[in-house]
Backbone and ligand atoms as CSV (ligand in chain L), in Angstrom:
chain,resi,resn,atom,element,x,y,z
A,1,MET,N,N,0.836,-1.201,0.000
A,1,MET,CA,C,0.000,0.000,0.000
A,1,MET,C,C,0.872,1.253,0.000
A,2,LYS,N,N,0.349,2.272,-0.646
A,2,LYS,CA,C,1.147,3.494,-0.802
A,2,LYS,C,C,0.746,4.545,0.221
A,3,ASP,N,N,1.640,5.520,0.427
A,3,ASP,CA,C,1.291,6.682,1.237
A,3,ASP,C,C,0.173,7.455,0.544
A,4,VAL,N,N,-0.583,8.236,1.335
A,4,VAL,CA,C,-1.579,9.116,0.715
A,4,VAL,C,C,-1.339,10.546,1.188
A,5,GLN,N,N,-1.663,11.470,0.321
A,5,GLN,CA,C,-1.505,12.892,0.624
A,5,GLN,C,C,-2.888,13.494,0.861
A,6,LEU,N,N,-3.116,14.087,2.033
A,6,LEU,CA,C,-4.391,14.755,2.314
A,6,LEU,C,C,-4.064,16.181,2.732
A,7,HIS,N,N,-4.579,17.148,2.007
A,7,HIS,CA,C,-4.207,18.549,2.214
A,7,HIS,C,C,-2.682,18.643,2.261
A,8,ASN,N,N,-2.138,19.194,3.361
A,8,ASN,CA,C,-0.695,19.423,3.477
A,8,ASN,C,C,0.066,18.265,4.125
A,9,LEU,N,N,-0.653,17.172,4.484
A,9,LEU,CA,C,0.001,16.097,5.244
A,9,LEU,C,C,0.085,14.788,4.466
A,10,THR,N,N,1.145,14.010,4.771
A,10,THR,CA,C,1.304,12.685,4.168
A,10,THR,C,C,0.988,11.632,5.226
A,11,PHE,N,N,0.256,10.599,4.822
A,11,PHE,CA,C,-0.129,9.519,5.732
A,11,PHE,C,C,0.390,8.195,5.188
A,12,GLU,N,N,0.846,7.321,6.114
A,12,GLU,CA,C,1.369,6.024,5.689
A,12,GLU,C,C,0.458,4.893,6.155
A,13,PRO,N,N,0.456,3.747,5.431
A,13,PRO,CA,C,-0.408,2.627,5.802
A,13,PRO,C,C,-0.150,2.196,7.250
A,14,PHE,N,N,-1.229,1.887,7.976
A,14,PHE,CA,C,-1.091,1.571,9.398
A,14,PHE,C,C,-1.878,0.303,9.769
A,15,ILE,N,N,-3.185,0.269,9.496
A,15,ILE,CA,C,-3.991,-0.920,9.832
A,15,ILE,C,C,-4.735,-1.344,8.555
A,16,SER,N,N,-4.477,-2.580,8.131
A,16,SER,CA,C,-5.034,-3.046,6.848
A,16,SER,C,C,-6.525,-3.379,6.973
A,17,GLU,N,N,-7.179,-3.513,5.826
A,17,GLU,CA,C,-8.598,-3.882,5.812
A,17,GLU,C,C,-8.804,-5.230,6.490
A,18,ALA,N,N,-7.869,-6.169,6.256
A,18,ALA,CA,C,-8.016,-7.511,6.854
A,18,ALA,C,C,-7.933,-7.431,8.381
A,19,GLU,N,N,-7.014,-6.604,8.883
A,19,GLU,CA,C,-6.887,-6.461,10.351
A,19,GLU,C,C,-8.144,-5.818,10.936
A,20,ILE,N,N,-8.641,-4.804,10.254
A,20,ILE,CA,C,-9.858,-4.131,10.742
A,20,ILE,C,C,-11.005,-5.139,10.810
A,21,GLU,N,N,-11.115,-5.949,9.768
A,21,GLU,CA,C,-12.201,-6.938,9.719
A,21,GLU,C,C,-12.119,-7.882,10.915
A,22,LYS,N,N,-10.901,-8.303,11.257
A,22,LYS,CA,C,-10.718,-9.216,12.388
A,22,LYS,C,C,-11.154,-8.563,13.693
A,23,VAL,N,N,-10.754,-7.289,13.858
A,23,VAL,CA,C,-11.080,-6.556,15.086
A,23,VAL,C,C,-12.596,-6.382,15.214
A,24,VAL,N,N,-13.241,-6.028,14.101
A,24,VAL,CA,C,-14.704,-5.818,14.127
A,24,VAL,C,C,-15.409,-7.137,14.440
A,25,MET,N,N,-14.915,-8.201,13.852
A,25,MET,CA,C,-15.503,-9.527,14.088
A,25,MET,C,C,-15.385,-9.914,15.570
A,26,ALA,N,N,-14.203,-9.701,16.154
A,26,ALA,CA,C,-13.996,-10.059,17.562
A,26,ALA,C,C,-14.926,-9.249,18.468
A,27,LEU,N,N,-15.088,-7.969,18.143
A,27,LEU,CA,C,-15.992,-7.129,18.945
A,27,LEU,C,C,-17.430,-7.634,18.834
A,28,SER,N,N,-17.819,-8.014,17.618
A,28,SER,CA,C,-19.210,-8.448,17.420
A,28,SER,C,C,-19.494,-9.732,18.187
A,29,VAL,N,N,-18.510,-10.606,18.294
A,29,VAL,CA,C,-18.708,-11.858,19.036
A,29,VAL,C,C,-18.968,-11.549,20.511
A,30,LYS,N,N,-18.167,-10.626,21.073
A,30,LYS,CA,C,-18.333,-10.248,22.495
A,30,LYS,C,C,-19.687,-9.590,22.733
A,31,ILE,N,N,-20.032,-8.664,21.846
A,31,ILE,CA,C,-21.283,-7.908,22.022
A,31,ILE,C,C,-22.483,-8.849,21.878
A,32,ASP,N,N,-22.447,-9.721,20.896
A,32,ASP,CA,C,-23.538,-10.704,20.716
A,32,ASP,C,C,-23.732,-11.521,21.987
A,33,LYS,N,N,-22.617,-11.943,22.577
A,33,LYS,CA,C,-22.685,-12.796,23.768
A,33,LYS,C,C,-23.267,-12.008,24.949
A,34,ASP,N,N,-22.748,-10.795,25.165
A,34,ASP,CA,C,-23.163,-10.011,26.342
A,34,ASP,C,C,-24.595,-9.499,26.233
A,35,TYR,N,N,-25.063,-9.256,25.017
A,35,TYR,CA,C,-26.415,-8.674,24.847
A,35,TYR,C,C,-27.438,-9.719,24.396
A,36,LYS,N,N,-27.082,-10.983,24.516
A,36,LYS,CA,C,-28.012,-12.065,24.177
A,36,LYS,C,C,-29.298,-11.837,24.979
A,37,ASP,N,N,-30.426,-11.984,24.369
A,37,ASP,CA,C,-31.736,-11.801,25.026
A,37,ASP,C,C,-32.018,-10.351,25.410
A,38,ARG,N,N,-31.233,-9.412,24.889
A,38,ARG,CA,C,-31.568,-7.999,25.112
A,38,ARG,C,C,-31.752,-7.335,23.747
A,39,ASN,N,N,-32.231,-6.115,23.761
A,39,ASN,CA,C,-32.549,-5.426,22.516
A,39,ASN,C,C,-31.973,-4.003,22.625
A,40,PRO,N,N,-30.616,-3.904,22.583
A,40,PRO,CA,C,-29.998,-2.610,22.875
A,40,PRO,C,C,-30.250,-1.554,21.791
A,41,ILE,N,N,-30.084,-0.304,22.223
A,41,ILE,CA,C,-30.036,0.794,21.252
A,41,ILE,C,C,-28.561,1.101,21.025
A,42,LEU,N,N,-28.115,0.975,19.792
A,42,LEU,CA,C,-26.740,1.360,19.469
A,42,LEU,C,C,-26.756,2.824,19.053
A,43,LEU,N,N,-25.988,3.603,19.765
A,43,LEU,CA,C,-25.953,5.041,19.511
A,43,LEU,C,C,-24.654,5.351,18.768
A,44,ILE,N,N,-24.797,5.652,17.494
A,44,ILE,CA,C,-23.616,5.831,16.635
A,44,ILE,C,C,-23.154,7.284,16.706
A,45,VAL,N,N,-21.868,7.471,16.997
A,45,VAL,CA,C,-21.325,8.824,17.096
A,45,VAL,C,C,-20.801,9.241,15.712
A,46,LEU,N,N,-21.537,10.173,15.103
A,46,LEU,CA,C,-21.156,10.676,13.780
A,46,LEU,C,C,-20.166,11.818,13.923
A,47,ASN,N,N,-19.345,12.111,12.924
A,47,ASN,CA,C,-19.387,11.442,11.644
A,47,ASN,C,C,-18.538,10.168,11.610
A,48,GLY,N,N,-17.440,10.192,12.336
A,48,GLY,CA,C,-16.370,9.209,12.115
A,48,GLY,C,C,-16.765,7.751,12.217
A,49,ALA,N,N,-17.767,7.420,13.072
A,49,ALA,CA,C,-18.056,6.002,13.335
A,49,ALA,C,C,-18.955,5.367,12.287
A,50,PHE,N,N,-19.308,6.098,11.228
A,50,PHE,CA,C,-20.330,5.542,10.334
A,50,PHE,C,C,-19.893,4.267,9.619
A,51,ILE,N,N,-18.630,4.151,9.261
A,51,ILE,CA,C,-18.198,2.938,8.542
A,51,ILE,C,C,-18.019,1.777,9.521
A,52,PHE,N,N,-17.380,2.065,10.648
A,52,PHE,CA,C,-17.221,1.044,11.694
A,52,PHE,C,C,-18.590,0.507,12.100
A,53,ALA,N,N,-19.539,1.405,12.343
A,53,ALA,CA,C,-20.879,0.992,12.793
A,53,ALA,C,C,-21.560,0.149,11.718
A,54,ALA,N,N,-21.411,0.564,10.463
A,54,ALA,CA,C,-22.063,-0.175,9.374
A,54,ALA,C,C,-21.528,-1.602,9.307
A,55,ASP,N,N,-20.229,-1.761,9.482
A,55,ASP,CA,C,-19.643,-3.114,9.451
A,55,ASP,C,C,-20.032,-3.894,10.696
A,56,LEU,N,N,-19.969,-3.226,11.862
A,56,LEU,CA,C,-20.267,-3.921,13.121
A,56,LEU,C,C,-21.713,-4.438,13.152
A,57,VAL,N,N,-22.674,-3.575,12.829
A,57,VAL,CA,C,-24.080,-3.998,12.961
A,57,VAL,C,C,-24.402,-5.153,12.017
A,58,ARG,N,N,-23.685,-5.227,10.899
A,58,ARG,CA,C,-23.973,-6.331,9.977
A,58,ARG,C,C,-23.347,-7.642,10.426
A,59,GLN,N,N,-22.418,-7.563,11.402
A,59,GLN,CA,C,-21.848,-8.795,11.980
A,59,GLN,C,C,-22.664,-9.264,13.183
A,60,LEU,N,N,-23.415,-8.356,13.784
A,60,LEU,CA,C,-24.142,-8.708,15.012
A,60,LEU,C,C,-25.392,-9.524,14.690
A,61,SER,N,N,-25.735,-10.437,15.616
A,61,SER,CA,C,-26.946,-11.259,15.417
A,61,SER,C,C,-28.072,-10.847,16.348
A,62,ILE,N,N,-27.764,-10.074,17.386
A,62,ILE,CA,C,-28.807,-9.682,18.346
A,62,ILE,C,C,-29.793,-8.702,17.684
A,63,PRO,N,N,-31.046,-8.705,18.137
A,63,PRO,CA,C,-31.961,-7.688,17.642
A,63,PRO,C,C,-31.550,-6.338,18.217
A,64,LEU,N,N,-31.429,-5.330,17.405
A,64,LEU,CA,C,-30.969,-4.049,17.935
A,64,LEU,C,C,-31.682,-2.905,17.236
A,65,ARG,N,N,-31.604,-1.746,17.855
A,65,ARG,CA,C,-32.129,-0.530,17.242
A,65,ARG,C,C,-30.971,0.453,17.116
A,66,LEU,N,N,-31.072,1.357,16.152
A,66,LEU,CA,C,-29.980,2.307,15.919
A,66,LEU,C,C,-30.468,3.736,16.084
A,67,ASP,N,N,-29.615,4.549,16.673
A,67,ASP,CA,C,-29.873,5.987,16.685
A,67,ASP,C,C,-28.517,6.678,16.540
A,68,PHE,N,N,-28.546,7.976,16.335
A,68,PHE,CA,C,-27.315,8.686,15.973
A,68,PHE,C,C,-27.156,9.967,16.783
A,69,VAL,N,N,-25.908,10.306,17.072
A,69,VAL,CA,C,-25.608,11.629,17.621
A,69,VAL,C,C,-24.489,12.206,16.768
A,70,LYS,N,N,-24.483,13.503,16.667
A,70,LYS,CA,C,-23.393,14.124,15.921
A,70,LYS,C,C,-22.717,15.148,16.806
A,71,VAL,N,N,-21.472,14.876,17.116
A,71,VAL,CA,C,-20.692,15.785,17.957
A,71,VAL,C,C,-19.309,15.961,17.336
A,72,SER,N,N,-18.620,16.994,17.734
A,72,SER,CA,C,-17.258,17.161,17.227
A,72,SER,C,C,-16.395,17.844,18.267
A,73,SER,N,N,-15.148,17.366,18.364
A,73,SER,CA,C,-14.232,18.006,19.313
A,73,SER,C,C,-12.866,18.229,18.688
A,74,TYR,N,N,-12.728,17.794,17.436
A,74,TYR,CA,C,-11.426,17.868,16.797
A,74,TYR,C,C,-11.360,18.996,15.793
A,75,SER,N,N,-10.185,19.617,15.718
A,75,SER,CA,C,-9.943,20.591,14.672
A,75,SER,C,C,-8.568,20.261,14.100
A,76,GLY,N,N,-8.483,19.949,12.818
A,76,GLY,CA,C,-7.208,19.535,12.228
A,76,GLY,C,C,-6.780,18.214,12.833
A,77,THR,N,N,-5.604,18.178,13.463
A,77,THR,CA,C,-5.109,16.926,14.041
A,77,THR,C,C,-5.099,16.982,15.559
A,78,GLU,N,N,-5.820,17.918,16.166
A,78,GLU,CA,C,-5.797,18.095,17.626
A,78,GLU,C,C,-7.194,18.077,18.232
A,79,SER,N,N,-7.307,17.476,19.430
A,79,SER,CA,C,-8.541,17.549,20.197
A,79,SER,C,C,-8.595,18.944,20.816
A,80,THR,N,N,-9.728,19.633,20.647
A,80,THR,CA,C,-9.794,21.016,21.126
A,80,THR,C,C,-10.212,21.081,22.600
A,81,GLY,N,N,-10.774,19.970,23.131
A,81,GLY,CA,C,-11.260,19.996,24.511
A,81,GLY,C,C,-12.663,20.576,24.604
A,82,LYS,N,N,-13.132,21.186,23.529
A,82,LYS,CA,C,-14.503,21.730,23.524
A,82,LYS,C,C,-15.363,20.803,22.683
A,83,LEU,N,N,-16.595,20.592,23.118
A,83,LEU,CA,C,-17.441,19.685,22.364
A,83,LEU,C,C,-18.592,20.415,21.707
A,84,GLY,N,N,-18.686,20.285,20.393
A,84,GLY,CA,C,-19.816,20.861,19.663
A,84,GLY,C,C,-20.890,19.795,19.520
A,85,GLU,N,N,-22.118,20.115,19.926
A,85,GLU,CA,C,-23.235,19.164,19.768
A,85,GLU,C,C,-24.031,19.601,18.554
A,86,HIS,N,N,-24.026,18.808,17.519
A,86,HIS,CA,C,-24.784,19.178,16.310
A,86,HIS,C,C,-26.192,18.630,16.389
A,87,PHE,N,N,-26.344,17.353,16.801
A,87,PHE,CA,C,-27.655,16.828,17.174
A,87,PHE,C,C,-27.488,15.619,18.074
A,88,LEU,N,N,-28.544,15.339,18.847
A,88,LEU,CA,C,-28.515,14.202,19.770
A,88,LEU,C,C,-29.580,13.196,19.347
A,89,TRP,N,N,-29.647,12.060,20.039
A,89,TRP,CA,C,-30.552,10.958,19.691
A,89,TRP,C,C,-32.021,11.388,19.702
A,90,ASN,N,N,-32.870,10.581,19.034
A,90,ASN,CA,C,-34.313,10.810,19.012
A,90,ASN,C,C,-35.071,9.846,19.913
A,91,MET,N,N,-34.583,8.629,20.043
A,91,MET,CA,C,-35.337,7.604,20.787
A,91,MET,C,C,-35.312,7.877,22.282
A,92,PRO,N,N,-36.413,7.596,22.997
A,92,PRO,CA,C,-36.353,7.692,24.452
A,92,PRO,C,C,-35.384,6.631,24.990
A,93,LEU,N,N,-34.461,7.028,25.856
A,93,LEU,CA,C,-33.442,6.081,26.329
A,93,LEU,C,C,-33.785,5.498,27.701
A,94,GLU,N,N,-34.807,6.026,28.332
A,94,GLU,CA,C,-35.136,5.569,29.689
A,94,GLU,C,C,-35.421,4.061,29.696
A,95,GLY,N,N,-34.749,3.352,30.605
A,95,GLY,CA,C,-34.967,1.910,30.749
A,95,GLY,C,C,-34.336,1.064,29.646
A,96,GLN,N,N,-33.602,1.682,28.741
A,96,GLN,CA,C,-33.020,0.942,27.605
A,96,GLN,C,C,-31.545,0.600,27.865
A,97,ASP,N,N,-31.091,-0.455,27.207
A,97,ASP,CA,C,-29.661,-0.783,27.208
A,97,ASP,C,C,-29.034,-0.015,26.054
A,98,VAL,N,N,-28.136,0.895,26.400
A,98,VAL,CA,C,-27.541,1.763,25.377
A,98,VAL,C,C,-26.081,1.364,25.167
A,99,LEU,N,N,-25.708,1.195,23.916
A,99,LEU,CA,C,-24.312,0.923,23.586
A,99,LEU,C,C,-23.833,2.024,22.646
A,100,ILE,N,N,-22.888,2.828,23.134
A,100,ILE,CA,C,-22.344,3.926,22.321
A,100,ILE,C,C,-21.294,3.347,21.372
A,101,ILE,N,N,-21.406,3.714,20.105
A,101,ILE,CA,C,-20.439,3.231,19.103
A,101,ILE,C,C,-19.594,4.408,18.634
A,102,GLU,N,N,-18.311,4.366,19.010
A,102,GLU,CA,C,-17.398,5.473,18.710
A,102,GLU,C,C,-16.261,4.952,17.833
A,103,ASP,N,N,-15.766,5.791,16.943
A,103,ASP,CA,C,-14.672,5.356,16.074
A,103,ASP,C,C,-13.360,5.251,16.851
A,104,ILE,N,N,-12.984,6.369,17.489
A,104,ILE,CA,C,-11.672,6.411,18.131
A,104,ILE,C,C,-11.763,7.239,19.411
A,105,VAL,N,N,-11.107,6.755,20.452
A,105,VAL,CA,C,-11.081,7.488,21.715
A,105,VAL,C,C,-9.676,8.037,21.907
A,106,ASP,N,N,-9.619,9.343,22.085
A,106,ASP,CA,C,-8.331,10.020,22.260
A,106,ASP,C,C,-8.273,10.464,23.729
A,107,THR,N,N,-8.607,11.705,24.038
A,107,THR,CA,C,-8.614,12.138,25.434
A,107,THR,C,C,-9.793,11.508,26.197
A,108,GLY,N,N,-10.863,11.149,25.472
A,108,GLY,CA,C,-12.067,10.608,26.110
A,108,GLY,C,C,-13.098,11.686,26.378
A,109,HIS,N,N,-12.756,12.910,26.015
A,109,HIS,CA,C,-13.631,14.044,26.287
A,109,HIS,C,C,-15.025,13.854,25.656
A,110,THR,N,N,-15.053,13.463,24.394
A,110,THR,CA,C,-16.323,13.280,23.678
A,110,THR,C,C,-17.197,12.256,24.395
A,111,LEU,N,N,-16.607,11.118,24.722
A,111,LEU,CA,C,-17.375,10.046,25.345
A,111,LEU,C,C,-17.833,10.408,26.741
A,112,HIS,N,N,-16.979,11.060,27.493
A,112,HIS,CA,C,-17.320,11.424,28.864
A,112,HIS,C,C,-18.563,12.316,28.860
A,113,HIS,N,N,-18.544,13.276,27.973
A,113,HIS,CA,C,-19.640,14.226,27.847
A,113,HIS,C,C,-20.936,13.496,27.436
A,114,LEU,N,N,-20.819,12.617,26.459
A,114,LEU,CA,C,-21.999,11.877,25.979
A,114,LEU,C,C,-22.541,10.923,27.038
A,115,ASN,N,N,-21.635,10.216,27.673
A,115,ASN,CA,C,-21.987,9.266,28.729
A,115,ASN,C,C,-22.822,9.958,29.797
A,116,HIS,N,N,-22.367,11.118,30.188
A,116,HIS,CA,C,-23.022,11.917,31.217
A,116,HIS,C,C,-24.438,12.299,30.768
A,117,LYS,N,N,-24.558,12.750,29.527
A,117,LYS,CA,C,-25.861,13.149,28.969
A,117,LYS,C,C,-26.805,11.961,28.908
A,118,ILE,N,N,-26.278,10.832,28.473
A,118,ILE,CA,C,-27.112,9.635,28.314
A,118,ILE,C,C,-27.579,9.143,29.679
A,119,LYS,N,N,-26.670,9.134,30.650
A,119,LYS,CA,C,-27.033,8.642,31.992
A,119,LYS,C,C,-28.131,9.483,32.617
A,120,SER,N,N,-28.189,10.757,32.256
A,120,SER,CA,C,-29.221,11.625,32.824
A,120,SER,C,C,-30.624,11.231,32.317
A,121,GLN,N,N,-30.691,10.358,31.297
A,121,GLN,CA,C,-31.982,9.881,30.777
A,121,GLN,C,C,-32.440,8.583,31.450
A,122,ASN,N,N,-31.689,8.133,32.463
A,122,ASN,CA,C,-32.003,6.891,33.199
A,122,ASN,C,C,-32.131,5.633,32.336
A,123,PRO,N,N,-31.136,5.355,31.527
A,123,PRO,CA,C,-31.163,4.096,30.774
A,123,PRO,C,C,-30.930,2.909,31.723
A,124,ALA,N,N,-31.264,1.693,31.278
A,124,ALA,CA,C,-31.007,0.508,32.115
A,124,ALA,C,C,-29.499,0.281,32.222
A,125,SER,N,N,-28.785,0.519,31.143
A,125,SER,CA,C,-27.319,0.377,31.157
A,125,SER,C,C,-26.721,1.222,30.033
A,126,VAL,N,N,-25.465,1.605,30.223
A,126,VAL,CA,C,-24.727,2.298,29.154
A,126,VAL,C,C,-23.333,1.688,29.068
A,127,GLU,N,N,-22.951,1.244,27.895
A,127,GLU,CA,C,-21.589,0.769,27.668
A,127,GLU,C,C,-21.054,1.449,26.417
A,128,ILE,N,N,-19.744,1.306,26.230
A,128,ILE,CA,C,-19.091,1.971,25.097
A,128,ILE,C,C,-18.327,0.936,24.267
A,129,ALA,N,N,-18.460,1.048,22.954
A,129,ALA,CA,C,-17.628,0.240,22.053
A,129,ALA,C,C,-16.869,1.197,21.147
A,130,CYS,N,N,-15.553,0.988,21.032
A,130,CYS,CA,C,-14.791,1.822,20.095
A,130,CYS,C,C,-13.903,0.929,19.250
A,131,LEU,N,N,-13.612,1.388,18.051
A,131,LEU,CA,C,-12.706,0.627,17.195
A,131,LEU,C,C,-11.269,0.811,17.667
A,132,LEU,N,N,-10.888,2.070,17.921
A,132,LEU,CA,C,-9.503,2.380,18.305
A,132,LEU,C,C,-9.473,3.201,19.585
A,133,ILE,N,N,-8.425,2.999,20.376
A,133,ILE,CA,C,-8.229,3.847,21.558
A,133,ILE,C,C,-6.744,4.179,21.687
A,134,LYS,N,N,-6.489,5.431,22.102
A,134,LYS,CA,C,-5.098,5.848,22.357
A,134,LYS,C,C,-4.934,5.901,23.871
A,135,PRO,N,N,-4.498,4.813,24.507
A,135,PRO,CA,C,-4.455,4.754,25.977
A,135,PRO,C,C,-3.598,5.864,26.586
A,136,ILE,N,N,-2.567,6.291,25.898
A,136,ILE,CA,C,-1.679,7.327,26.459
A,136,ILE,C,C,-2.412,8.653,26.587
A,137,ALA,N,N,-3.328,8.916,25.649
A,137,ALA,CA,C,-4.044,10.200,25.659
A,137,ALA,C,C,-5.286,10.172,26.553
A,138,TYR,N,N,-5.805,8.964,26.840
A,138,TYR,CA,C,-7.097,8.838,27.534
A,138,TYR,C,C,-6.979,9.329,28.982
A,139,LYS,N,N,-7.900,10.242,29.381
A,139,LYS,CA,C,-7.733,10.812,30.716
A,139,LYS,C,C,-9.016,10.819,31.562
A,140,TYR,N,N,-9.969,9.966,31.230
A,140,TYR,CA,C,-11.198,9.905,32.025
A,140,TYR,C,C,-11.340,8.532,32.670
A,141,PRO,N,N,-12.151,8.438,33.758
A,141,PRO,CA,C,-12.277,7.152,34.436
A,141,PRO,C,C,-13.310,6.210,33.806
A,142,ASP,N,N,-14.095,6.698,32.833
A,142,ASP,CA,C,-15.151,5.854,32.266
A,142,ASP,C,C,-14.558,4.569,31.662
A,143,VAL,N,N,-15.172,3.457,32.009
A,143,VAL,CA,C,-14.668,2.176,31.496
A,143,VAL,C,C,-15.168,1.973,30.064
A,144,ILE,N,N,-14.256,1.639,29.175
A,144,ILE,CA,C,-14.653,1.357,27.795
A,144,ILE,C,C,-14.613,-0.159,27.633
A,145,LYS,N,N,-15.814,-0.738,27.712
A,145,LYS,CA,C,-15.901,-2.200,27.819
A,145,LYS,C,C,-15.462,-2.913,26.543
A,146,TYR,N,N,-15.794,-2.337,25.396
A,146,TYR,CA,C,-15.480,-3.000,24.121
A,146,TYR,C,C,-14.466,-2.146,23.358
A,147,GLN,N,N,-13.192,-2.541,23.449
A,147,GLN,CA,C,-12.123,-1.788,22.784
A,147,GLN,C,C,-11.571,-2.644,21.659
A,148,GLY,N,N,-11.638,-2.113,20.424
A,148,GLY,CA,C,-11.153,-2.893,19.290
A,148,GLY,C,C,-9.648,-3.063,19.335
A,149,MET,N,N,-8.940,-1.943,19.303
A,149,MET,CA,C,-7.480,-2.004,19.188
A,149,MET,C,C,-6.841,-0.782,19.847
A,150,GLU,N,N,-5.778,-1.008,20.598
A,150,GLU,CA,C,-5.032,0.116,21.179
A,150,GLU,C,C,-4.013,0.600,20.161
A,151,ILE,N,N,-3.889,1.933,20.040
A,151,ILE,CA,C,-2.863,2.470,19.130
A,151,ILE,C,C,-2.044,3.531,19.876
A,152,PRO,N,N,-0.840,3.823,19.401
A,152,PRO,CA,C,-0.054,4.889,20.015
A,152,PRO,C,C,-0.706,6.254,19.764
A,153,ASN,N,N,-0.145,7.262,20.370
A,153,ASN,CA,C,-0.730,8.599,20.271
A,153,ASN,C,C,-0.416,9.233,18.910
A,154,GLU,N,N,-1.015,8.670,17.864
A,154,GLU,CA,C,-0.757,9.134,16.492
A,154,GLU,C,C,-2.058,9.632,15.897
A,155,PHE,N,N,-1.970,10.513,14.922
A,155,PHE,CA,C,-3.181,10.965,14.232
A,155,PHE,C,C,-3.429,10.034,13.050
A,156,VAL,N,N,-4.635,9.454,13.011
A,156,VAL,CA,C,-4.940,8.475,11.962
A,156,VAL,C,C,-6.137,8.919,11.120
A,157,VAL,N,N,-6.189,8.408,9.904
A,157,VAL,CA,C,-7.312,8.711,8.992
A,157,VAL,C,C,-7.730,7.432,8.274
A,158,GLY,N,N,-8.891,7.511,7.639
A,158,GLY,CA,C,-9.401,6.382,6.852
A,158,GLY,C,C,-10.451,5.610,7.610
A,159,TYR,N,N,-11.197,4.759,6.897
A,159,TYR,CA,C,-12.240,3.933,7.500
A,159,TYR,C,C,-13.185,4.807,8.344
A,160,GLY,N,N,-13.561,5.937,7.761
A,160,GLY,CA,C,-14.510,6.838,8.426
A,160,GLY,C,C,-13.872,8.061,9.062
A,161,LEU,N,N,-12.566,7.972,9.353
A,161,LEU,CA,C,-11.874,9.077,10.042
A,161,LEU,C,C,-11.287,10.057,9.030
A,162,ASP,N,N,-11.424,11.341,9.310
A,162,ASP,CA,C,-10.992,12.349,8.333
A,162,ASP,C,C,-9.837,13.207,8.839
A,163,TYR,N,N,-9.254,13.909,7.905
A,163,TYR,CA,C,-8.378,15.028,8.246
A,163,TYR,C,C,-8.984,16.244,7.558
A,164,ASN,N,N,-9.518,17.155,8.347
A,164,ASN,CA,C,-10.179,18.352,7.815
A,164,ASN,C,C,-11.093,18.052,6.619
A,165,GLY,N,N,-11.967,17.058,6.816
A,165,GLY,CA,C,-13.026,16.806,5.833
A,165,GLY,C,C,-12.725,15.773,4.766
A,166,ILE,N,N,-11.474,15.346,4.657
A,166,ILE,CA,C,-11.199,14.327,3.622
A,166,ILE,C,C,-10.504,13.101,4.233
A,167,GLY,N,N,-10.563,11.997,3.482
A,167,GLY,CA,C,-9.890,10.766,3.913
A,167,GLY,C,C,-10.836,9.729,4.498
A,168,ARG,N,N,-12.090,10.088,4.731
A,168,ARG,CA,C,-13.025,9.139,5.366
A,168,ARG,C,C,-13.259,7.913,4.497
A,169,ASP,N,N,-13.138,8.081,3.189
A,169,ASP,CA,C,-13.470,7.012,2.251
A,169,ASP,C,C,-12.334,5.999,2.055
A,170,LEU,N,N,-11.186,6.209,2.678
A,170,LEU,CA,C,-10.096,5.231,2.533
A,170,LEU,C,C,-10.522,3.923,3.219
A,171,GLY,N,N,-10.265,2.788,2.561
A,171,GLY,CA,C,-10.755,1.503,3.074
A,171,GLY,C,C,-9.989,1.006,4.286
A,172,SER,N,N,-8.718,1.439,4.432
A,172,SER,CA,C,-7.922,1.014,5.585
A,172,SER,C,C,-7.486,2.266,6.354
A,173,ILE,N,N,-6.710,2.039,7.428
A,173,ILE,CA,C,-6.340,3.168,8.298
A,173,ILE,C,C,-4.877,3.556,8.064
A,174,TYR,N,N,-4.651,4.859,7.987
A,174,TYR,CA,C,-3.316,5.421,7.744
A,174,TYR,C,C,-2.932,6.309,8.917
A,175,LYS,N,N,-1.629,6.425,9.175
A,175,LYS,CA,C,-1.203,7.348,10.223
A,175,LYS,C,C,-0.339,8.456,9.645
A,176,LYS,N,N,-0.367,9.572,10.340
A,176,LYS,CA,C,0.391,10.750,9.877
A,176,LYS,C,C,1.874,10.411,9.868
A,177,LYS,N,N,2.497,10.745,8.773
A,177,LYS,CA,C,3.917,10.447,8.626
A,177,LYS,C,C,4.737,11.589,9.211
A,178,ASP,N,N,5.752,11.223,10.001
A,178,ASP,CA,C,6.665,12.263,10.498
A,178,ASP,C,C,7.665,12.552,9.398
A,179,ILE,N,N,7.703,13.813,9.003
A,179,ILE,CA,C,8.655,14.116,7.918
A,179,ILE,C,C,9.750,15.025,8.445
L,1,5GP,P1,P,-11.571,12.788,22.246
L,1,5GP,O1,O,-12.811,13.547,22.615
L,1,5GP,O2,O,-11.539,11.380,22.829
L,1,5GP,O3,O,-10.322,13.549,22.528
L,1,5GP,O4,O,-11.578,12.634,20.667
L,1,5GP,C1,C,-12.533,11.804,20.067
L,1,5GP,C2,C,-12.943,12.296,18.707
L,1,5GP,O5,O,-11.901,13.042,18.095
L,1,5GP,C3,C,-13.197,11.114,17.797
L,1,5GP,O6,O,-14.580,10.834,17.751
L,1,5GP,C4,C,-12.700,11.593,16.459
L,1,5GP,O7,O,-13.723,12.273,15.787
L,1,5GP,C5,C,-11.628,12.576,16.802
L,1,5GP,N1,N,-10.297,11.954,16.783
L,1,5GP,C6,C,-9.538,11.551,17.839
L,1,5GP,N2,N,-8.361,11.051,17.442
L,1,5GP,C7,C,-8.386,11.095,16.097
L,1,5GP,C8,C,-7.451,10.683,15.088
L,1,5GP,O8,O,-6.345,10.165,15.321
L,1,5GP,N3,N,-7.843,10.896,13.801
L,1,5GP,C9,C,-9.029,11.471,13.458
L,1,5GP,N4,N,-9.291,11.615,12.176
L,1,5GP,N5,N,-9.932,11.870,14.383
L,1,5GP,C10,C,-9.602,11.668,15.686
């Protein structure tokens, strides 16, 4: 696989499509087992998680419902620490098993904020599933029960993740190249 150029930055191949598929499959097996006989609401965090969520839900066998939230905390290649809420879920969450589906966890700011909002609706349970996590950057106590893969503190794109609006359509994951 070749490097890709997005705006002013070069990105190098990092996680292949085959590896991503394995990670998504392993997560789906765990989630299917834990939510057997339940009917969770999967809350997809847009924009970045749309491809991960699309692959994950098609691997799952449990009956589930989907809803979406759109938030943003990133500008360029940095977490800003501020969270923009573009829209939140529509379904009533009270008494429901909620599983948040996030693409990547960096500082954890986005998830912490969402978790707090969701809990205020009195759901039966709230858990988090993410494809990628940067443990070095993560700074909140919230437990992330379903973690696909740990990565170093690098900026990555592809498979739904963008750099200033582009790169989401790349089939595999690339990391920023140090030049
Ligand atoms: P946090 O709030 O945990 O600091 O950041 C989470 C959000 O920032 C993710 O949902 C994602 O949108 C964005 N983000 C975090 N790290 C990366 C990264 O390496 N690449 C891209 N493209 N977005 C990231």
